[in-house]
C-alpha positions as CSV (number, residue, x, y, z in Angstrom):
1,X,-261.9,131.2,-54.9
2,X,-261.5,127.5,-54.3
3,X,-258.7,125.4,-55.3
4,X,-258.6,121.6,-56.3
5,X,-255.7,119.8,-55.0
6,X,-255.2,116.4,-57.2
7,X,-253.3,114.3,-54.7
8,X,-251.5,111.6,-56.3
9,X,-249.6,109.4,-53.8
10,X,-249.6,105.5,-54.1
11,X,-249.2,105.2,-50.2
12,X,-250.3,108.3,-48.7
13,X,-251.0,106.6,-45.2
14,X,-247.1,105.8,-45.2
15,X,-246.1,109.3,-46.3
16,X,-244.6,112.1,-44.1
17,X,-244.7,115.2,-46.4
18,X,-247.7,114.6,-48.4
19,X,-249.6,113.0,-45.6
20,X,-248.9,116.4,-43.6
21,X,-249.8,118.4,-46.2
22,X,-253.3,116.8,-46.9
23,X,-254.0,117.0,-43.0
24,X,-253.2,120.9,-43.1
25,X,-255.3,121.5,-46.4
26,X,-258.2,119.6,-44.8
27,X,-258.6,122.2,-42.0
28,X,-259.9,124.5,-44.6
29,X,-262.4,122.9,-46.5
30,X,-264.1,126.3,-47.8
31,X,-260.6,127.1,-49.5
32,X,-259.3,123.7,-50.7
33,X,-260.9,120.6,-52.0
34,X,-258.5,117.7,-51.5
35,X,-259.0,114.8,-54.1
36,X,-256.8,111.9,-53.5
37,X,-256.6,109.8,-56.8
38,X,-255.4,106.6,-55.4
39,X,-258.2,106.7,-52.6
40,X,-261.0,107.4,-55.2
41,X,-259.7,105.2,-58.0
42,X,-257.8,102.2,-56.5
43,X,-258.5,100.2,-59.6
44,X,-256.9,102.8,-61.9
45,X,-259.9,103.4,-64.0
46,X,-260.5,107.1,-64.0
47,X,-264.0,108.6,-64.4
48,X,-263.0,111.3,-66.8
49,X,-266.4,113.1,-66.9
50,X,-266.3,113.3,-63.1
51,X,-262.9,114.5,-63.0
52,X,-263.5,117.2,-65.6
53,X,-266.6,118.5,-63.6
54,X,-264.6,118.5,-60.7
55,X,-261.9,120.8,-62.1
56,X,-264.6,123.2,-63.7
57,X,-266.2,123.6,-60.5
58,X,-262.9,125.1,-59.0
59,X,-261.1,128.3,-59.8
60,X,-257.6,126.9,-59.4
61,X,-255.6,123.5,-59.8
62,X,-252.6,122.0,-58.0
63,X,-251.0,118.7,-58.7
64,X,-249.4,117.3,-55.5
65,X,-247.5,114.3,-55.7
66,X,-243.8,112.7,-54.6
67,X,-241.3,112.9,-57.3
68,X,-241.6,109.2,-58.3
69,X,-238.6,108.0,-60.6
70,X,-238.1,111.5,-61.4
71,X,-241.6,112.1,-62.6
72,X,-245.0,111.7,-61.2
73,X,-246.7,108.5,-59.9
74,X,-248.3,106.4,-62.7
75,X,-252.2,107.1,-61.7
76,X,-251.4,110.7,-62.4
77,X,-249.9,110.2,-65.7
78,X,-252.9,108.2,-66.5
79,X,-255.2,111.1,-65.2
80,X,-253.4,113.7,-67.2
81,X,-253.7,111.5,-70.2
82,X,-257.6,110.7,-69.8
83,X,-258.7,114.0,-68.2
84,X,-257.0,116.5,-70.3
85,X,-258.8,115.5,-73.5
86,X,-258.7,116.8,-76.9
87,X,-261.8,119.0,-77.2
88,X,-262.0,119.7,-73.4
89,X,-258.5,120.7,-72.2
90,X,-257.0,121.6,-75.8
91,X,-257.8,121.6,-79.4
92,X,-260.2,123.9,-81.4
93,X,-263.0,123.6,-78.7
94,X,-260.9,122.6,-75.8
95,X,-260.8,125.7,-73.3
96,X,-261.5,124.5,-70.0
97,X,-258.1,125.2,-68.6
98,X,-257.7,128.4,-70.4
99,X,-256.4,131.2,-67.9
100,X,-257.0,128.8,-64.9
101,X,-254.3,129.1,-62.5
102,X,-252.4,125.7,-61.7
103,X,-249.2,124.8,-60.2
104,X,-247.4,121.9,-58.6
105,X,-246.6,120.7,-55.1
106,X,-244.1,117.9,-54.9
107,X,-242.1,116.1,-52.3
108,X,-238.8,115.3,-53.6
109,X,-236.9,112.5,-51.7
110,X,-233.3,113.7,-52.3
111,X,-231.6,116.8,-51.1
112,X,-231.8,119.8,-52.9
113,X,-228.3,120.2,-53.8
114,X,-228.7,116.8,-55.9
115,X,-231.1,118.7,-58.2
116,X,-228.8,121.0,-59.6
117,X,-227.0,120.4,-62.9
118,X,-223.6,120.0,-61.1
119,X,-225.4,117.7,-58.7
120,X,-225.6,114.1,-58.4
121,X,-228.2,113.8,-60.9
122,X,-227.3,116.8,-63.4
123,X,-230.8,118.0,-63.7
124,X,-232.7,120.8,-61.6
125,X,-236.2,120.1,-60.2
126,X,-237.4,122.7,-62.5
127,X,-235.9,120.9,-65.6
128,X,-237.7,117.6,-64.5
129,X,-241.0,119.2,-63.9
130,X,-240.9,121.2,-67.3
131,X,-243.2,118.6,-69.0
132,X,-245.8,119.5,-66.6
133,X,-245.6,123.1,-67.1
134,X,-245.5,122.7,-70.9
135,X,-248.8,120.6,-70.4
136,X,-250.5,123.6,-68.5
137,X,-249.2,125.9,-71.2
138,X,-250.4,123.8,-73.9
139,X,-253.8,123.9,-72.6
140,X,-253.5,127.5,-72.0
141,X,-253.7,127.3,-68.3
142,X,-251.9,130.1,-66.3
143,X,-249.1,128.0,-64.9
144,X,-247.9,129.6,-61.5
145,X,-244.7,127.3,-60.7
146,X,-244.1,124.5,-58.0
147,X,-243.6,124.2,-54.4
148,X,-241.2,121.6,-53.3
149,X,-239.9,119.8,-50.4
150,X,-236.6,118.3,-50.5
151,X,-234.8,115.6,-48.4
152,X,-237.6,113.1,-47.6
153,X,-235.3,110.0,-47.9
154,X,-234.0,110.8,-44.3
155,X,-235.6,111.5,-41.2
156,X,-237.6,114.9,-41.4
157,X,-237.4,117.3,-38.4
158,X,-240.9,118.1,-37.2
159,X,-240.3,121.9,-37.4
160,X,-239.3,121.7,-41.2
161,X,-242.5,119.6,-41.8
162,X,-244.8,122.1,-40.1
163,X,-242.9,125.2,-41.8
164,X,-243.5,123.4,-45.1
165,X,-247.2,122.9,-44.4
166,X,-247.9,126.7,-43.7
167,X,-245.4,127.6,-46.8
168,X,-247.6,125.4,-49.0
169,X,-250.6,127.0,-48.1
170,X,-249.0,130.5,-48.5
171,X,-247.9,129.1,-52.1
172,X,-251.5,128.1,-53.2
173,X,-253.0,131.5,-51.6
174,X,-250.7,133.5,-53.6
175,X,-251.7,132.1,-57.0
């Protein structure tokens, strides 16, 4: 079973967490296909048919991105709008995501305690990611939750980063 990882980071080369995750995923090309949206579509014009075929050729789907203004980066939103089309992902004949295991992998730039109802921003990460879960469920995908790394605004200890890379792969493999 091969997993497609849709990576949407506007500046992956400057990233700490997402870049490390991509490096780890790339060690196992037989298990994971890493698809970097900002590298493939620098002009923002998504090839819908190509993206749909890519999804269809994989068993599982992960969307990997940094939390960007408490949402996803704009190219991922465009990708979702364009690729998960009526008649393909949903609707009377849209069943291409049906029962496909799907999940999210996110890097959150603030500390975990800030993502609490009593925290600084009054919402949990689960609450902020609910639209993605709802989208997958609407398309009848088998949504499997999310993997998160918190607190990347400040210095990230190397041990924490390495541990997160291993845990991320375990998360994907447990889908």
